[in-house]
MMTF fields as JSON, N, C-alpha, C and O atoms, coordinates in Angstrom:
{
  "mmtfVersion": "1.0.0",
  "mmtfProducer": "UNKNOWN",
  "numBonds": 435,
  "numAtoms": 436,
  "numGroups": 109,
  "numChains": 1,
  "numModels": 1,
  "chainsPerModel": [1],
  "groupsPerChain": [109],
  "chainIdList": ["A"],
  "bondAtomList": [4, 2, 8, 6, 12, 10, 16, 14, 20, 18, 24, 22, 28, 26, 32, 30, 36, 34, 40, 38, 44, 42, 48, 46, 52, 50, 56, 54, 60, 58, 64, 62, 68, 66, 72, 70, 76, 74, 80, 78, 84, 82, 88, 86, 92, 90, 96, 94, 100, 98, 104, 102, 108, 106, 112, 110, 116, 114, 120, 118, 124, 122, 128, 126, 132, 130, 136, 134, 140, 138, 144, 142, 148, 146, 152, 150, 156, 154, 160, 158, 164, 162, 168, 166, 172, 170, 176, 174, 180, 178, 184, 182, 188, 186, 192, 190, 196, 194, 200, 198, 204, 202, 208, 206, 212, 210, 216, 214, 220, 218, 224, 222, 228, 226, 232, 230, 236, 234, 240, 238, 244, 242, 248, 246, 252, 250, 256, 254, 260, 258, 264, 262, 268, 266, 272, 270, 276, 274, 280, 278, 284, 282, 288, 286, 292, 290, 296, 294, 300, 298, 304, 302, 308, 306, 312, 310, 316, 314, 320, 318, 324, 322, 328, 326, 332, 330, 336, 334, 340, 338, 344, 342, 348, 346, 352, 350, 356, 354, 360, 358, 364, 362, 368, 366, 372, 370, 376, 374, 380, 378, 384, 382, 388, 386, 392, 390, 396, 394, 400, 398, 404, 402, 408, 406, 412, 410, 416, 414, 420, 418, 424, 422, 428, 426, 432, 430],
  "bondOrderList": [1, 1, 1, 1, 1, 1, 1, 1, 1, 1, 1, 1, 1, 1, 1, 1, 1, 1, 1, 1, 1, 1, 1, 1, 1, 1, 1, 1, 1, 1, 1, 1, 1, 1, 1, 1, 1, 1, 1, 1, 1, 1, 1, 1, 1, 1, 1, 1, 1, 1, 1, 1, 1, 1, 1, 1, 1, 1, 1, 1, 1, 1, 1, 1, 1, 1, 1, 1, 1, 1, 1, 1, 1, 1, 1, 1, 1, 1, 1, 1, 1, 1, 1, 1, 1, 1, 1, 1, 1, 1, 1, 1, 1, 1, 1, 1, 1, 1, 1, 1, 1, 1, 1, 1, 1, 1, 1, 1],
  "groupList": [{"groupName": "MET", "atomNameList": ["N", "CA", "C", "O"], "elementList": ["N", "C", "C", "O"], "formalChargeList": [0, 0, 0, 0], "bondAtomList": [1, 0, 2, 1, 3, 2], "bondOrderList": [1, 1, 2], "singleLetterCode": "M", "chemCompType": "L-PEPTIDE LINKING"}, {"groupName": "LEU", "atomNameList": ["N", "CA", "C", "O"], "elementList": ["N", "C", "C", "O"], "formalChargeList": [0, 0, 0, 0], "bondAtomList": [1, 0, 2, 1, 3, 2], "bondOrderList": [1, 1, 2], "singleLetterCode": "L", "chemCompType": "L-PEPTIDE LINKING"}, {"groupName": "ASP", "atomNameList": ["N", "CA", "C", "O"], "elementList": ["N", "C", "C", "O"], "formalChargeList": [0, 0, 0, 0], "bondAtomList": [1, 0, 2, 1, 3, 2], "bondOrderList": [1, 1, 2], "singleLetterCode": "D", "chemCompType": "L-PEPTIDE LINKING"}, {"groupName": "VAL", "atomNameList": ["N", "CA", "C", "O"], "elementList": ["N", "C", "C", "O"], "formalChargeList": [0, 0, 0, 0], "bondAtomList": [1, 0, 2, 1, 3, 2], "bondOrderList": [1, 1, 2], "singleLetterCode": "V", "chemCompType": "L-PEPTIDE LINKING"}, {"groupName": "PHE", "atomNameList": ["N", "CA", "C", "O"], "elementList": ["N", "C", "C", "O"], "formalChargeList": [0, 0, 0, 0], "bondAtomList": [1, 0, 2, 1, 3, 2], "bondOrderList": [1, 1, 2], "singleLetterCode": "F", "chemCompType": "L-PEPTIDE LINKING"}, {"groupName": "ALA", "atomNameList": ["N", "CA", "C", "O"], "elementList": ["N", "C", "C", "O"], "formalChargeList": [0, 0, 0, 0], "bondAtomList": [1, 0, 2, 1, 3, 2], "bondOrderList": [1, 1, 2], "singleLetterCode": "A", "chemCompType": "L-PEPTIDE LINKING"}, {"groupName": "PRO", "atomNameList": ["N", "CA", "C", "O"], "elementList": ["N", "C", "C", "O"], "formalChargeList": [0, 0, 0, 0], "bondAtomList": [1, 0, 2, 1, 3, 2], "bondOrderList": [1, 1, 2], "singleLetterCode": "P", "chemCompType": "L-PEPTIDE LINKING"}, {"groupName": "GLU", "atomNameList": ["N", "CA", "C", "O"], "elementList": ["N", "C", "C", "O"], "formalChargeList": [0, 0, 0, 0], "bondAtomList": [1, 0, 2, 1, 3, 2], "bondOrderList": [1, 1, 2], "singleLetterCode": "E", "chemCompType": "L-PEPTIDE LINKING"}, {"groupName": "ILE", "atomNameList": ["N", "CA", "C", "O"], "elementList": ["N", "C", "C", "O"], "formalChargeList": [0, 0, 0, 0], "bondAtomList": [1, 0, 2, 1, 3, 2], "bondOrderList": [1, 1, 2], "singleLetterCode": "I", "chemCompType": "L-PEPTIDE LINKING"}, {"groupName": "GLN", "atomNameList": ["N", "CA", "C", "O"], "elementList": ["N", "C", "C", "O"], "formalChargeList": [0, 0, 0, 0], "bondAtomList": [1, 0, 2, 1, 3, 2], "bondOrderList": [1, 1, 2], "singleLetterCode": "Q", "chemCompType": "L-PEPTIDE LINKING"}, {"groupName": "SER", "atomNameList": ["N", "CA", "C", "O"], "elementList": ["N", "C", "C", "O"], "formalChargeList": [0, 0, 0, 0], "bondAtomList": [1, 0, 2, 1, 3, 2], "bondOrderList": [1, 1, 2], "singleLetterCode": "S", "chemCompType": "L-PEPTIDE LINKING"}, {"groupName": "GLY", "atomNameList": ["N", "CA", "C", "O"], "elementList": ["N", "C", "C", "O"], "formalChargeList": [0, 0, 0, 0], "bondAtomList": [1, 0, 2, 1, 3, 2], "bondOrderList": [1, 1, 2], "singleLetterCode": "G", "chemCompType": "PEPTIDE LINKING"}, {"groupName": "THR", "atomNameList": ["N", "CA", "C", "O"], "elementList": ["N", "C", "C", "O"], "formalChargeList": [0, 0, 0, 0], "bondAtomList": [1, 0, 2, 1, 3, 2], "bondOrderList": [1, 1, 2], "singleLetterCode": "T", "chemCompType": "L-PEPTIDE LINKING"}, {"groupName": "ASN", "atomNameList": ["N", "CA", "C", "O"], "elementList": ["N", "C", "C", "O"], "formalChargeList": [0, 0, 0, 0], "bondAtomList": [1, 0, 2, 1, 3, 2], "bondOrderList": [1, 1, 2], "singleLetterCode": "N", "chemCompType": "L-PEPTIDE LINKING"}, {"groupName": "TYR", "atomNameList": ["N", "CA", "C", "O"], "elementList": ["N", "C", "C", "O"], "formalChargeList": [0, 0, 0, 0], "bondAtomList": [1, 0, 2, 1, 3, 2], "bondOrderList": [1, 1, 2], "singleLetterCode": "Y", "chemCompType": "L-PEPTIDE LINKING"}, {"groupName": "ARG", "atomNameList": ["N", "CA", "C", "O"], "elementList": ["N", "C", "C", "O"], "formalChargeList": [0, 0, 0, 0], "bondAtomList": [1, 0, 2, 1, 3, 2], "bondOrderList": [1, 1, 2], "singleLetterCode": "R", "chemCompType": "L-PEPTIDE LINKING"}, {"groupName": "CYS", "atomNameList": ["N", "CA", "C", "O"], "elementList": ["N", "C", "C", "O"], "formalChargeList": [0, 0, 0, 0], "bondAtomList": [1, 0, 2, 1, 3, 2], "bondOrderList": [1, 1, 2], "singleLetterCode": "C", "chemCompType": "L-PEPTIDE LINKING"}, {"groupName": "LYS", "atomNameList": ["N", "CA", "C", "O"], "elementList": ["N", "C", "C", "O"], "formalChargeList": [0, 0, 0, 0], "bondAtomList": [1, 0, 2, 1, 3, 2], "bondOrderList": [1, 1, 2], "singleLetterCode": "K", "chemCompType": "L-PEPTIDE LINKING"}, {"groupName": "HIS", "atomNameList": ["N", "CA", "C", "O"], "elementList": ["N", "C", "C", "O"], "formalChargeList": [0, 0, 0, 0], "bondAtomList": [1, 0, 2, 1, 3, 2], "bondOrderList": [1, 1, 2], "singleLetterCode": "H", "chemCompType": "L-PEPTIDE LINKING"}, {"groupName": "TRP", "atomNameList": ["N", "CA", "C", "O"], "elementList": ["N", "C", "C", "O"], "formalChargeList": [0, 0, 0, 0], "bondAtomList": [1, 0, 2, 1, 3, 2], "bondOrderList": [1, 1, 2], "singleLetterCode": "W", "chemCompType": "L-PEPTIDE LINKING"}],
  "groupTypeList": [0, 1, 0, 2, 3, 4, 5, 4, 6, 7, 4, 8, 9, 4, 1, 2, 2, 2, 8, 3, 10, 1, 8, 11, 8, 12, 5, 1, 3, 13, 6, 10, 14, 15, 7, 2, 15, 1, 6, 5, 8, 1, 10, 9, 9, 10, 1, 10, 1, 14, 1, 8, 5, 9, 16, 9, 0, 17, 1, 16, 18, 10, 1, 17, 5, 1, 5, 17, 12, 8, 2, 2, 8, 8, 7, 3, 7, 15, 4, 8, 17, 1, 13, 12, 6, 19, 1, 12, 1, 3, 14, 1, 1, 0, 17, 1, 1, 17, 15, 17, 8, 15, 8, 14, 8, 15, 9, 15, 12],
  "groupIdList": [1, 2, 3, 4, 5, 6, 7, 8, 9, 10, 11, 12, 13, 14, 15, 16, 17, 18, 19, 20, 21, 22, 23, 24, 25, 26, 27, 28, 29, 30, 31, 32, 33, 34, 35, 36, 37, 38, 39, 40, 41, 42, 43, 44, 45, 46, 47, 48, 49, 50, 51, 52, 53, 54, 55, 56, 57, 58, 59, 60, 61, 62, 63, 64, 65, 66, 67, 68, 69, 70, 71, 72, 73, 74, 75, 76, 77, 78, 79, 80, 81, 82, 83, 84, 85, 86, 87, 88, 89, 90, 91, 92, 93, 94, 95, 96, 97, 98, 99, 100, 101, 102, 103, 104, 105, 106, 107, 108, 109],
  "secStructList": [7, 7, 7, 3, 3, 3, 3, 7, 6, 6, 6, 4, 4, 4, 1, 7, 2, 2, 2, 2, 2, 2, 2, 2, 2, 2, 2, 2, 2, 7, 6, 2, 2, 2, 2, 2, 6, 7, 7, 3, 3, 3, 3, 2, 2, 2, 2, 2, 2, 2, 2, 2, 2, 2, 2, 2, 2, 2, 6, 6, 7, 7, 2, 2, 2, 2, 2, 2, 2, 2, 2, 2, 2, 2, 2, 2, 2, 2, 2, 2, 2, 2, 2, 7, 6, 6, 7, 2, 2, 2, 2, 2, 2, 2, 2, 2, 2, 2, 2, 2, 2, 2, 2, 2, 2, 2, 2, 2, 7],
  "xCoordList": [121.677, 122.005, 123.507, 124.312, 123.866, 125.273, 125.781, 125.054, 127.007, 127.637, 128.255, 128.613, 128.371, 129.056, 130.534, 130.925, 131.336, 132.77, 133.083, 132.848, 133.605, 133.921, 135.374, 136.282, 135.574, 136.926, 137.457, 137.524, 137.83, 138.43, 139.764, 140.408, 140.184, 141.465, 142.633, 143.569, 142.576, 143.657, 143.715, 144.775, 142.567, 142.5, 142.637, 142.812, 142.56, 142.585, 143.882, 143.887, 144.973, 146.247, 146.248, 147.096, 145.32, 145.256, 144.328, 144.239, 143.641, 142.701, 143.409, 144.528, 142.743, 143.239, 143.289, 142.535, 144.165, 144.33, 143.029, 142.716, 142.276, 141.026, 140.027, 139.356, 139.929, 138.982, 139.433, 138.603, 140.721, 141.245, 140.972, 140.555, 141.202, 140.933, 139.459, 139.103, 138.61, 137.168, 136.741, 135.91, 137.302, 136.994, 137.476, 136.772, 138.665, 139.206, 138.366, 138.085, 137.966, 137.133, 135.786, 135.27, 135.214, 133.932, 134.057, 133.153, 135.164, 135.379, 135.571, 135.145, 136.215, 136.398, 135.08, 134.804, 134.274, 133.015, 131.955, 131.174, 131.925, 130.907, 131.588, 132.062, 131.642, 132.355, 131.771, 132.448, 130.545, 129.96, 130.749, 130.749, 131.418, 132.262, 133.403, 133.768, 133.947, 135.046, 134.548, 135.157, 133.437, 132.913, 132.403, 132.635, 131.713, 131.133, 132.167, 131.933, 133.299, 134.363, 133.859, 134.325, 132.907, 132.4, 133.255, 133.711, 133.475, 134.245, 133.41, 132.179, 134.088, 133.404, 132.832, 133.443, 131.664, 130.999, 130.902, 130.39, 131.399, 131.264, 130.519, 130.576, 129.828, 129.177, 130.114, 130.983, 129.919, 130.726, 130.519, 131.463, 129.282, 128.961, 129.7, 130.251, 129.716, 130.381, 131.894, 132.534, 132.453, 133.884, 134.252, 135.28, 133.418, 133.658, 133.578, 134.416, 132.569, 132.445, 133.658, 134.146, 134.13, 135.312, 136.516, 137.245, 136.72, 137.863, 137.726, 138.714, 136.518, 136.273, 136.608, 137.309, 136.095, 136.338, 137.827, 138.35, 138.499, 139.939, 140.69, 141.573, 140.342, 140.989, 140.687, 141.575, 139.428, 139.066, 139.851, 140.29, 140.027, 140.757, 142.254, 142.878, 142.825, 144.259, 144.607, 145.704, 143.678, 143.933, 143.372, 143.363, 142.902, 142.39, 141.292, 141.354, 140.29, 139.144, 138.364, 138.638, 137.407, 136.628, 135.757, 135.419, 135.409, 134.543, 133.152, 132.446, 132.762, 131.461, 131.418, 130.399, 132.515, 132.589, 132.507, 131.856, 133.164, 133.106, 131.705, 131.249, 131.031, 129.66, 128.741, 127.849, 128.951, 128.182, 128.455, 127.542, 129.698, 130.055, 129.369, 128.909, 129.294, 128.585, 127.114, 126.529, 126.51, 125.116, 124.955, 123.988, 125.89, 125.846, 125.987, 125.329, 126.837, 127.026, 125.738, 125.359, 125.074, 123.809, 122.765, 121.987, 122.742, 121.81, 122.098, 121.175, 123.369, 123.739, 123.312, 122.784, 123.532, 123.113, 121.604, 121.13, 120.864, 119.404, 118.968, 118.071, 119.608, 119.283, 119.576, 118.791, 120.705, 121.088, 120.092, 119.684, 119.693, 118.743, 117.423, 116.804, 116.985, 115.682, 115.709, 114.772, 116.754, 116.743, 117.66, 117.289, 118.836, 119.793, 120.457, 121.625, 119.715, 120.288, 121.439, 122.155, 121.639, 122.722, 124.083, 125.105, 124.115, 125.393, 125.999, 126.174, 126.308, 126.85, 128.16, 128.385, 129.02, 130.332, 130.213, 130.964, 129.28, 129.071, 128.587, 129.056, 127.65, 127.122, 128.237, 128.327, 129.078, 130.183, 131.2, 131.757, 131.44, 132.363, 131.83, 132.602, 130.533, 129.948, 130.04, 130.306, 129.822, 129.956, 131.403, 131.638, 132.361, 133.774, 134.131, 134.83, 133.651, 133.961, 133.374, 134.036, 132.139, 131.525, 132.351, 132.574, 132.795, 133.597, 134.926, 135.351, 135.587, 136.859, 136.694, 137.527, 135.626, 135.382, 135.111, 135.633, 134.301, 133.991, 135.24, 135.413, 136.099, 137.365, 138.222, 138.814, 138.296, 139.071, 138.533, 139.307, 137.213, 136.602, 136.898, 137.211, 136.797, 137.103, 138.548, 138.832, 139.458, 140.868, 141.15, 142.034, 140.397, 140.621, 140.008, 140.436, 139.017, 138.37, 138.9, 138.461],
  "yCoordList": [40.391, 41.242, 41.17, 41.348, 40.913, 40.785, 42.074, 42.766, 42.372, 43.559, 43.229, 42.083, 44.243, 44.08, 44.382, 45.169, 43.746, 43.989, 44.688, 44.132, 45.888, 46.654, 46.41, 46.571, 46.026, 45.754, 47.013, 47.082, 47.999, 49.207, 48.841, 47.878, 49.601, 49.279, 49.166, 48.4, 49.919, 49.875, 48.534, 48.13, 47.841, 46.6, 45.359, 44.258, 45.519, 44.366, 43.577, 42.357, 44.259, 43.559, 42.575, 41.683, 42.723, 41.818, 40.626, 39.738, 40.598, 39.524, 38.367, 38.511, 37.236, 36.03, 36.237, 37.046, 35.514, 35.654, 35.405, 36.123, 34.387, 34.071, 35.218, 35.547, 35.818, 36.925, 38.138, 38.813, 38.425, 39.554, 39.335, 40.262, 38.124, 37.813, 37.978, 38.495, 37.54, 37.656, 39.122, 39.497, 39.945, 41.378, 41.993, 42.802, 41.609, 42.133, 41.75, 42.587, 40.498, 40.038, 40.738, 41.126, 40.903, 41.592, 43.035, 43.544, 43.692, 45.068, 45.141, 46.103, 44.121, 44.104, 43.89, 44.538, 42.977, 42.637, 43.711, 44.001, 44.3, 45.299, 46.654, 46.931, 47.492, 48.765, 49.721, 50.668, 49.498, 50.408, 50.374, 51.354, 49.259, 49.203, 50.222, 50.864, 50.353, 51.305, 52.73, 53.637, 52.938, 54.29, 54.916, 56.099, 54.137, 54.672, 54.804, 55.481, 54.161, 54.149, 53.61, 54.014, 52.699, 52.059, 50.845, 50.152, 50.582, 49.379, 48.123, 48.162, 47.036, 45.75, 45.411, 45.711, 44.789, 44.482, 42.972, 42.26, 42.506, 41.109, 41.098, 42.069, 40.021, 39.92, 39.199, 38.428, 39.464, 38.767, 37.269, 36.489, 36.878, 35.456, 34.784, 33.697, 35.413, 34.797, 34.74, 33.746, 35.793, 35.801, 34.76, 34.092, 34.624, 33.601, 32.196, 31.346, 31.951, 30.634, 30.331, 29.201, 31.346, 31.155, 30.761, 29.829, 31.47, 31.174, 29.814, 29.095, 29.456, 28.143, 27.028, 26.072, 27.17, 26.139, 26.026, 24.922, 27.161, 27.125, 26.399, 25.585, 26.689, 26.007, 24.518, 23.7, 24.162, 22.746, 22.001, 20.872, 22.621, 21.949, 21.86, 20.832, 22.913, 22.904, 22.007, 21.452, 21.862, 21.028, 19.615, 18.837, 19.289, 17.944, 17.485, 16.381, 18.329, 17.927, 16.833, 16.516, 16.269, 15.18, 15.693, 16.875, 14.766, 15.118, 15.501, 16.272, 14.951, 15.29, 16.773, 17.437, 17.281, 18.701, 19.578, 20.622, 19.161, 19.926, 19.88, 20.861, 18.75, 18.651, 19.604, 20.212, 19.735, 20.685, 22.117, 22.942, 22.409, 23.743, 24.023, 25.141, 23.02, 23.195, 23.493, 24.338, 22.812, 23.097, 24.546, 25.211, 25.028, 26.419, 27.39, 28.43, 27.05, 27.89, 27.957, 29.025, 26.837, 26.797, 27.674, 28.351, 27.667, 28.537, 30.012, 30.805, 30.378, 31.773, 32.151, 33.242, 31.265, 31.542, 31.739, 32.639, 30.908, 31.026, 32.365, 33.028, 32.747, 34.012, 35.197, 36.142, 35.138, 36.232, 36.362, 37.472, 35.234, 35.279, 35.895, 36.635, 35.593, 36.071, 37.498, 38.258, 37.878, 39.138, 40.228, 41.401, 39.872, 40.902, 40.542, 40.155, 40.671, 40.282, 41.181, 40.822, 42.32, 43.236, 42.776, 43.358, 41.743, 41.241, 40.226, 39.055, 40.685, 39.816, 39.182, 37.995, 39.96, 39.446, 38.313, 37.34, 38.438, 37.381, 36.108, 35.009, 36.27, 35.119, 34.422, 33.194, 35.198, 34.61, 33.941, 32.898, 34.534, 33.93, 32.587, 31.641, 32.49, 31.228, 30.171, 29.004, 30.57, 29.631, 29.128, 27.932, 30.043, 29.671, 28.719, 27.727, 29.024, 28.203, 26.801, 25.816, 26.71, 25.394, 24.571, 23.377, 25.231, 24.53, 24.06, 22.935, 24.908, 24.526, 23.331, 22.426, 23.335, 22.226, 20.943, 19.886, 21.026, 19.825, 19.251, 18.034, 20.117, 19.648, 18.985, 17.935, 19.58, 19.02, 17.652, 16.729, 17.527, 16.243, 15.184, 14.042, 15.566, 14.618, 14.155, 12.988, 15.045, 14.668, 13.751, 12.897, 13.927, 13.094, 11.721, 10.801, 11.562, 10.243, 9.441, 8.313],
  "zCoordList": [65.113, 63.991, 63.739, 64.653, 62.507, 62.152, 61.525, 60.813, 61.796, 61.238, 59.88, 59.606, 59.048, 57.773, 57.957, 58.819, 57.134, 57.132, 55.817, 54.744, 55.894, 54.696, 54.31, 55.125, 53.07, 52.583, 51.898, 50.671, 52.7, 52.151, 51.511, 51.927, 50.505, 49.852, 50.833, 50.602, 51.912, 52.899, 53.634, 54.111, 53.724, 54.482, 53.612, 54.133, 52.3, 51.41, 51.561, 51.401, 51.864, 52.011, 53.178, 53.23, 54.104, 55.252, 55.017, 55.865, 53.879, 53.581, 52.878, 52.387, 52.841, 52.185, 50.669, 50.128, 49.992, 48.543, 47.774, 46.824, 48.192, 47.498, 47.598, 46.619, 48.758, 48.95, 48.147, 47.538, 48.135, 47.361, 45.874, 45.18, 45.383, 43.977, 43.652, 42.594, 44.559, 44.35, 44.299, 43.472, 45.171, 45.157, 43.839, 43.234, 43.403, 42.148, 40.943, 40.086, 40.875, 39.755, 39.78, 38.732, 40.963, 41.083, 40.594, 39.932, 40.914, 40.468, 38.952, 38.314, 38.379, 36.924, 36.194, 35.184, 36.714, 36.055, 36.265, 35.359, 37.457, 37.788, 38.008, 39.11, 36.985, 37.09, 38.134, 38.537, 38.577, 39.569, 40.883, 41.626, 41.172, 42.365, 42.268, 43.253, 41.072, 40.887, 40.805, 41.371, 40.099, 39.892, 41.178, 41.427, 41.996, 43.229, 44.34, 45.341, 44.158, 45.171, 46.514, 47.58, 46.433, 47.642, 47.963, 47.054, 49.224, 49.561, 49.328, 49.355, 49.106, 49.002, 50.378, 51.404, 50.39, 51.656, 51.833, 50.969, 52.955, 53.366, 54.683, 55.437, 54.965, 56.272, 57.241, 56.832, 58.513, 59.52, 59.425, 59.556, 59.197, 59.131, 57.969, 58.137, 56.808, 55.663, 55.869, 55.527, 56.419, 56.685, 57.74, 57.627, 58.756, 59.787, 59.207, 59.509, 58.375, 57.738, 56.86, 56.823, 56.162, 55.322, 56.172, 55.833, 57.267, 58.133, 58.81, 58.957, 59.221, 59.835, 58.839, 59.17, 57.615, 56.607, 56.267, 56.111, 56.154, 55.872, 56.986, 56.714, 58.234, 59.363, 59.352, 59.589, 59.077, 59.047, 57.977, 58.198, 56.831, 55.754, 56.065, 55.803, 56.613, 56.906, 58.087, 58.145, 59.026, 60.199, 60.048, 61.003, 58.838, 58.505, 59.455, 59.996, 59.657, 60.469, 59.753, 58.595, 60.441, 59.865, 58.719, 58.643, 57.837, 56.72, 57.208, 56.558, 58.365, 58.952, 59.341, 59.152, 59.877, 60.247, 59.007, 59.027, 57.928, 56.681, 56.069, 55.483, 56.206, 55.707, 56.47, 55.877, 57.762, 58.576, 58.123, 58.078, 57.789, 57.304, 55.972, 55.74, 55.092, 53.816, 54.074, 53.397, 55.044, 55.396, 55.847, 55.476, 56.638, 57.093, 55.922, 55.889, 54.973, 53.789, 52.977, 52.498, 52.825, 52.085, 52.77, 52.097, 54.094, 54.832, 54.57, 54.386, 54.553, 54.282, 52.868, 52.656, 51.899, 50.525, 50.434, 49.74, 51.124, 51.128, 51.728, 51.207, 52.815, 53.474, 52.552, 52.476, 51.857, 50.961, 49.819, 49.477, 49.223, 48.112, 48.542, 47.778, 49.767, 50.223, 50.753, 50.509, 51.467, 52.207, 51.684, 51.701, 51.227, 50.826, 49.5, 49.472, 48.409, 47.116, 46.671, 45.736, 47.298, 46.911, 47.43, 47.066, 48.273, 48.784, 47.808, 48.144, 46.618, 45.574, 46.003, 45.766, 46.627, 47.015, 48.038, 47.978, 48.966, 49.967, 49.267, 49.563, 48.342, 47.615, 46.828, 46.834, 46.157, 45.398, 46.312, 45.968, 47.468, 48.432, 48.921, 49.082, 49.159, 49.604, 48.508, 48.795, 47.259, 46.133, 46.033, 45.859, 46.144, 46.096, 47.227, 47.02, 48.41, 49.58, 49.449, 49.775, 48.974, 48.759, 47.774, 47.971, 46.72, 45.708, 46.287, 46.023, 47.075, 47.683, 48.622, 48.635, 49.397, 50.33, 49.56, 49.914, 48.512, 47.727, 47.059, 47.003, 46.56, 45.97, 47.035, 46.788, 48.207, 49.298, 49.729, 49.981, 49.813, 50.183, 49.131, 49.465, 47.848, 46.771, 46.826, 46.558, 47.166, 47.25, 48.44, 48.373, 49.525, 50.71, 50.607, 51.302, 49.756, 49.653, 48.49, 48.266]
}
């Protein structure tokens, strides 16, 4: 069982720029985030995958390792669609991460 990570406004300053931007855009598009005053919810798994992929790209790991990370991201997306469709932010983070990895792979080849 994985724990959720709540992005309270007090903690947003400690997050990566991409995640902060994603939370901001989600709040702009979906006003219920602002009205309910609920924190944005990320899963530990999605946050870990994001950090792993960022490290792999910054440390120039092999393309095979990045391909494995993309496979893991696809699994998380599949799980979210089937079990927890309310985790919109996690789903958007996985889409963003897949796109960043694909751009990075295209630039390296």
